[in-house]
C-alpha positions as CSV (number, residue, x, y, z in Angstrom):
1,M,-1.3,30.5,-4.2
2,P,-2.2,26.9,-3.4
3,I,-0.1,24.2,-5.1
4,V,-1.5,21.2,-6.9
5,R,0.7,18.2,-7.8
6,L,0.0,16.7,-11.2
7,S,0.8,13.0,-11.8
8,G,2.1,11.5,-15.0
9,T,5.1,11.7,-17.3
10,V,5.0,13.3,-20.8
11,E,6.5,11.0,-23.3
12,G,7.5,13.5,-26.0
13,E,5.4,15.6,-28.4
14,C,3.4,12.6,-29.7
15,D,2.1,11.6,-26.2
16,A,-1.6,10.7,-26.5
17,N,-2.3,12.5,-23.2
18,R,-0.5,15.7,-24.0
19,E,-3.7,17.6,-25.0
20,S,-5.6,16.5,-21.9
21,R,-2.7,17.6,-19.8
22,A,-2.5,21.0,-21.5
23,R,-6.3,21.5,-20.8
24,M,-5.8,20.5,-17.2
25,L,-2.9,22.8,-16.7
26,Y,-4.8,25.7,-18.2
27,T,-7.9,25.1,-16.1
28,L,-5.9,24.9,-12.8
29,F,-3.6,27.8,-13.5
30,A,-6.4,30.1,-14.7
31,N,-8.3,29.4,-11.5
32,G,-5.5,30.3,-9.0
33,W,-3.5,27.1,-8.6
34,D,0.3,26.8,-8.9
35,I,1.3,23.5,-10.4
36,Y,4.1,21.0,-9.5
37,N,5.2,18.6,-12.2
38,S,3.5,20.6,-15.0
39,N,6.0,19.3,-17.6
40,G,5.6,15.7,-16.5
41,D,9.4,15.3,-15.8
42,Q,9.6,14.8,-12.1
43,R,10.0,11.4,-10.5
44,I,8.6,10.4,-7.1
45,T,10.3,7.6,-5.1
46,L,9.8,5.9,-1.7
47,S,12.5,8.2,-0.3
48,N,10.9,11.5,-1.4
49,I,7.1,10.9,-1.7
50,E,6.3,12.1,1.9
51,R,8.2,15.4,1.2
52,K,6.2,15.9,-2.0
53,I,3.0,15.3,-0.1
54,Q,3.9,17.9,2.5
55,E,4.7,20.5,-0.2
56,S,1.4,20.1,-2.0
57,D,-2.1,21.3,-1.2
58,A,-4.0,19.0,-3.6
59,F,-3.3,16.1,-6.0
60,V,-4.5,15.4,-9.5
61,F,-3.9,12.1,-11.3
62,M,-4.0,12.2,-15.1
63,P,-5.1,9.6,-17.7
64,G,-2.6,7.0,-18.7
65,A,-2.2,5.5,-15.3
66,S,1.2,3.9,-14.8
67,L,2.2,1.5,-12.0
68,E,3.9,4.4,-10.2
69,D,0.7,6.5,-10.6
70,L,-1.4,3.7,-9.1
71,F,1.0,3.4,-6.2
72,K,0.9,7.1,-5.5
73,A,-2.9,7.4,-5.6
74,V,-3.3,4.4,-3.3
75,S,-0.6,5.8,-1.0
76,I,-2.6,9.0,-0.6
77,F,-5.8,7.1,0.2
78,V,-3.9,5.0,2.8
79,G,-2.6,8.3,4.2
80,Y,-6.2,9.5,4.6
81,Q,-7.2,6.2,6.3
82,T,-4.4,6.4,8.8
83,L,-4.9,10.1,9.6
84,D,-1.6,11.3,8.2
85,P,-1.4,14.9,9.4
86,H,0.3,16.1,6.2
87,L,-2.9,15.2,4.2
88,F,-5.4,17.0,6.4
89,G,-7.8,18.9,4.2
90,K,-6.0,18.1,0.9
91,A,-8.0,17.0,-2.1
92,T,-7.2,14.2,-4.5
93,S,-8.9,13.9,-7.9
94,I,-8.4,11.4,-10.7
95,L,-9.1,12.4,-14.3
96,N,-10.2,9.0,-15.8
97,T,-11.1,10.0,-19.3
98,D,-9.3,7.0,-20.9
99,D,-10.6,4.4,-18.3
100,S,-7.0,3.5,-17.4
101,W,-7.8,3.8,-13.8
102,D,-10.7,1.3,-14.0
103,P,-8.8,-1.8,-12.9
104,L,-7.7,-0.1,-9.7
105,L,-11.2,1.2,-9.0
106,E,-12.7,-2.2,-9.6
107,L,-10.1,-3.7,-7.2
108,L,-10.9,-1.1,-4.5
109,D,-14.7,-1.6,-5.0
110,N,-14.2,-5.4,-4.5
111,L,-12.1,-4.9,-1.3
112,Q,-14.8,-2.5,0.0
113,E,-17.5,-5.2,-0.6
114,I,-15.4,-7.8,1.2
115,G,-14.9,-5.5,4.2
116,A,-11.2,-4.9,3.8
117,I,-11.8,-1.2,3.2
118,R,-14.2,0.4,5.7
119,Q,-14.3,3.9,4.1
120,D,-16.0,4.8,0.8
121,Y,-12.8,5.4,-1.1
122,R,-14.7,7.4,-3.8
123,Q,-15.3,10.1,-1.2
124,F,-11.5,10.6,-1.0
125,L,-10.2,9.7,-4.5
126,L,-12.6,11.9,-6.4
127,I,-13.2,10.6,-9.9
128,A,-13.7,13.1,-12.7
129,Q,-14.3,13.0,-16.5
130,S,-13.2,16.5,-17.4
131,P,-10.7,19.2,-16.2
132,S,-13.6,21.4,-15.1
133,E,-14.9,18.6,-12.9
134,V,-11.5,18.1,-11.4
135,L,-11.4,21.8,-10.5
136,K,-14.8,21.5,-8.8
137,C,-13.6,18.5,-6.8
138,V,-10.4,20.2,-5.5
139,D,-12.1,23.5,-4.8
140,R,-15.0,21.8,-2.9
141,V,-12.5,20.0,-0.6
142,R,-10.8,23.4,0.1
143,V,-14.1,24.8,1.3
144,E,-15.8,21.7,2.9
145,G,-12.8,19.5,3.9
146,L,-12.7,15.8,3.7
147,P,-15.1,13.2,5.2
148,D,-14.3,11.7,8.7
149,V,-12.6,8.4,8.2
150,G,-14.2,7.1,11.4
151,R,-11.0,6.5,13.4
152,E,-9.7,7.9,16.7
153,K,-6.4,7.7,18.6
154,V,-6.4,5.1,21.3
155,T,-3.0,5.7,22.9
156,T,0.0,8.0,22.9
157,N,3.2,6.9,21.2
158,H,6.1,6.3,23.6
159,S,7.8,3.6,21.4
160,D,11.3,3.5,20.2
161,S,13.3,1.1,18.1
162,F,14.9,-2.0,19.6
163,S,16.3,-5.2,18.3
164,N,17.0,-8.7,19.6
165,P,19.1,-10.7,17.1
166,R,17.4,-13.4,15.0
167,P,18.4,-17.0,16.2
168,E,21.2,-18.5,14.3
169,D,19.2,-21.5,13.2
170,Y,16.6,-19.3,11.4
171,R,16.7,-19.6,7.7
172,A,15.2,-16.4,6.4
173,N,12.8,-13.5,7.2
174,V,9.3,-13.5,5.6
175,C,7.4,-10.2,5.4
176,I,3.6,-10.5,5.6
177,F,1.6,-7.6,4.1
178,C,-2.0,-8.0,5.2
179,S,-5.1,-6.3,6.6
180,A,-5.1,-4.5,10.0
181,S,-8.9,-4.0,9.9
182,M,-10.6,-7.2,8.6
183,E,-12.6,-9.0,11.3
184,N,-13.8,-12.1,9.3
185,P,-13.0,-15.1,11.5
186,S,-11.7,-17.2,8.6
187,Y,-9.1,-14.7,7.7
188,L,-8.1,-14.1,11.3
189,S,-7.6,-17.8,12.1
190,E,-5.6,-18.3,8.9
191,G,-3.4,-15.3,9.8
192,Y,-2.7,-16.9,13.2
193,E,-2.0,-20.2,11.6
194,L,0.5,-18.6,9.1
195,G,2.3,-16.9,12.0
196,R,2.6,-20.2,13.9
197,L,3.8,-22.1,10.8
198,L,6.5,-19.4,10.2
199,A,7.8,-19.9,13.7
200,E,7.7,-23.7,13.4
201,N,9.6,-23.6,10.1
202,K,12.3,-21.3,11.5
203,L,11.3,-18.4,9.4
204,G,11.4,-14.9,10.9
205,C,8.1,-13.0,10.8
206,V,8.2,-9.4,9.6
207,S,5.1,-7.2,9.6
208,G,3.7,-3.7,10.0
209,A,3.6,-4.3,13.8
210,G,-0.1,-3.9,14.1
211,T,-2.3,-5.2,16.9
212,T,-5.6,-5.5,15.0
213,G,-7.1,-7.5,12.1
214,V,-5.2,-10.2,10.2
215,M,-1.9,-8.4,11.0
216,G,-2.4,-8.7,14.7
217,E,-3.2,-12.4,14.4
218,V,-0.1,-13.1,12.3
219,V,2.1,-11.5,14.9
220,K,0.3,-13.2,17.7
221,G,0.5,-16.6,16.1
222,A,4.3,-16.3,15.5
223,A,5.0,-14.9,19.0
224,E,2.9,-17.5,20.8
225,A,4.8,-20.2,18.9
226,G,8.1,-18.8,20.2
227,G,9.1,-17.3,16.8
228,W,11.3,-14.3,16.0
229,V,8.9,-11.5,15.3
230,A,9.9,-8.1,13.9
231,G,8.0,-5.1,12.6
232,S,8.0,-1.5,11.7
233,N,5.4,1.3,12.4
234,V,5.0,5.0,12.5
235,P,4.0,7.3,15.4
236,H,0.6,8.4,14.1
237,I,-0.5,4.8,13.3
238,I,0.7,3.5,16.7
239,E,-1.5,6.1,18.2
240,L,-4.5,4.6,16.3
241,E,-3.6,0.9,17.0
242,G,-1.0,0.5,19.6
243,L,1.9,-2.0,19.4
244,P,1.6,-5.8,19.7
245,E,3.2,-7.9,22.5
246,G,5.9,-10.3,21.7
247,L,8.0,-8.3,19.2
248,S,11.7,-9.4,19.0
249,A,12.7,-6.3,17.0
250,F,10.9,-3.1,16.2
251,W,11.9,-0.3,13.8
252,L,10.2,3.1,14.5
253,T,10.1,5.2,11.3
254,P,8.7,8.7,10.6
255,D,6.3,7.8,7.7
256,I,4.7,4.9,5.9
257,Y,7.3,5.0,3.1
258,T,10.4,4.6,5.3
259,R,8.3,2.0,7.2
260,M,8.0,0.0,4.0
261,E,11.7,0.4,3.3
262,A,12.6,-1.0,6.8
263,M,10.4,-4.0,6.2
264,I,11.8,-4.6,2.7
265,E,15.4,-4.2,3.7
266,N,15.0,-6.7,6.6
267,S,13.1,-9.4,4.7
268,D,14.0,-12.1,2.2
269,K,10.5,-13.1,0.9
270,F,7.2,-11.3,0.8
271,V,3.6,-12.6,1.1
272,I,0.6,-10.6,-0.1
273,F,-1.9,-12.0,2.3
274,P,-5.6,-10.9,2.4
275,G,-5.6,-7.1,3.0
276,G,-7.0,-3.8,1.9
277,A,-5.6,-0.6,0.3
278,G,-2.5,-0.6,2.4
279,T,-1.6,-4.1,1.2
280,V,-2.2,-3.1,-2.4
281,Q,0.1,-0.1,-1.8
282,E,2.8,-2.4,-0.5
283,M,2.4,-4.8,-3.4
284,F,2.9,-1.9,-5.9
285,A,6.0,-0.7,-4.0
286,L,7.5,-4.2,-4.2
287,L,6.8,-4.5,-8.0
288,I,8.2,-1.0,-8.7
289,L,11.4,-1.8,-6.8
290,K,11.8,-5.3,-8.3
291,A,11.1,-4.2,-11.9
292,A,13.7,-1.4,-11.5
293,E,16.2,-4.0,-10.1
294,N,16.6,-2.0,-6.9
295,P,19.2,-3.6,-4.7
296,M,16.7,-3.8,-1.8
297,M,14.8,-6.5,-3.8
298,K,17.7,-8.4,-5.3
299,G,17.1,-12.1,-5.1
300,K,13.8,-11.7,-3.2
301,S,10.5,-13.2,-4.2
302,I,6.9,-12.0,-4.0
303,I,4.1,-14.4,-3.4
304,I,0.4,-13.4,-3.8
305,Y,-1.8,-15.6,-1.6
306,N,-4.9,-15.8,-3.7
307,R,-7.0,-17.9,-1.4
308,P,-10.8,-18.2,-2.0
309,V,-12.9,-15.4,-0.7
310,A,-14.8,-16.5,2.4
311,G,-18.2,-17.9,1.2
312,S,-17.2,-17.8,-2.5
313,T,-15.2,-19.5,-5.1
314,D,-13.6,-16.3,-6.3
315,G,-10.0,-15.8,-5.4
316,Y,-9.3,-13.0,-2.9
317,W,-6.8,-11.2,-5.2
318,D,-8.5,-12.0,-8.6
319,R,-9.0,-8.3,-9.4
320,L,-5.4,-7.5,-8.3
321,L,-4.1,-10.2,-10.7
322,V,-6.3,-8.6,-13.5
323,L,-4.7,-5.3,-12.8
324,L,-1.2,-6.9,-12.8
325,E,-1.8,-8.7,-16.1
326,P,0.8,-6.6,-18.0
327,W,3.5,-7.8,-15.6
328,K,2.5,-11.5,-15.3
329,D,5.2,-12.8,-17.6
330,A,8.0,-10.7,-16.1
331,N,8.8,-13.2,-13.3
332,L,8.1,-10.5,-10.7
333,F,5.7,-12.6,-8.5
334,A,4.2,-16.0,-8.0
335,V,0.7,-17.0,-6.9
336,E,-0.4,-19.6,-4.3
337,T,-4.0,-20.6,-3.5
338,E,-3.5,-22.8,-0.5
339,L,-1.7,-22.3,2.8
340,D,0.3,-25.5,2.5
341,G,1.5,-24.5,-0.9
342,L,2.4,-21.1,0.5
343,I,4.5,-22.5,3.3
344,D,6.2,-25.0,0.9
345,N,7.1,-22.0,-1.3
346,L,8.4,-20.0,1.6
347,G,10.6,-22.9,2.7
348,N,12.1,-23.4,-0.7
349,L,15.0,-21.0,-0.2
350,N,17.1,-22.3,-3.1
351,G,14.6,-22.1,-5.9
352,K,12.7,-19.2,-7.3
353,A,9.1,-18.5,-6.1
C-alpha cells in the first residue's frame, strides 16, 4: 500500500483540529493509503527529514500550520524545484480549512510575481478545502505525475569537499541566504556589492555555492575582492548549476538539509537577502533552531535585509515579516533596509543584531 505522511501534532483531546484530522485519516485509509504520523506524535528535524521523505509516497499538510509545518512544506517544494530524485512523482496537498496557511501562500504568490519563483508553486503544493479534495489531489498525481519544473542538468558532479583555512585576521563568517535564479540587474549588482564589502571588512562569505542569480554574484563579488569564500552544495543541484570559481572551502553534502547544517555550523551571522522559496526555507530552519536554543545557533544573529522591491516602495520581505509576526518580539531576528546598515550590523561583533 502507498504511504502518505501527515503533518501536524495533536495537542490532546481538546485540540481544535482533532476532528478534521480524524476525517482525513478515515478518507485516506478507506481509499488504500497507509499513514505515517497518524497520531500526530512524530517529530521531523533537519537530521531526519530527508529519510522521512524517502519513506513516503505522498505528503498531506493539515490545518493549524506551525513554523515546523511551514518549513516542511516549503522544503518539499524546494525539493521539486531542484529535482530531488526522492520526490519524483510524489504528491503534496495542503488542507487549508482554517486559513492558517494563507500567510505562506501570500508570500509565495508575491515571490512568484517578483520573479524569485519561476514555477507555479500551486501546481506542486496542491491546496484543498476538504479531505475528499485532498484525496483527489494525491490520487491524480499518482496517475498523471507532477508538472515539469523546466530545469535540466548542465554538468556531471565530480566535486569533493576541500578547505583552505580562513585568514587569521578575519573576524567572523557571514552566511548569505539568497536567490540562485533571480536575474533582475538591481538585485544582482547589490549581491556583488555585498560580497565585495564582506571581503573588504574581513568577513568570511558562506553561501550555497551557486553560480547563478544573486548567489552567484555574492560569491563572485567576494572572490574577486580577494575574500575568503566558502560554500556547501549537493550533487543533484551541482548538476543543475555547477560550482563557482574562487571558493576557498567547499563542503559536499548528500541533501539540502545537511547542506544547511554545514552552512549554519560554519557561520557566525546570517543574512536573509532577496531570494525565493529556498531562502524562505532557510529562514524557517534558522528560526526553528534558534527558538529551540539549538547549540548550532548559540550567540548567532539573523538579519532580514528588507530592501525596497525594484521599482516599488514595498519592502522585499514585507510578507515574510507578516508571516513572522508571532515571533517579532522574541529577539530571534533583526531587520535592515539599507546595505550600509546591513554592513554596519554585520561588523558589530560585540553587540546583538
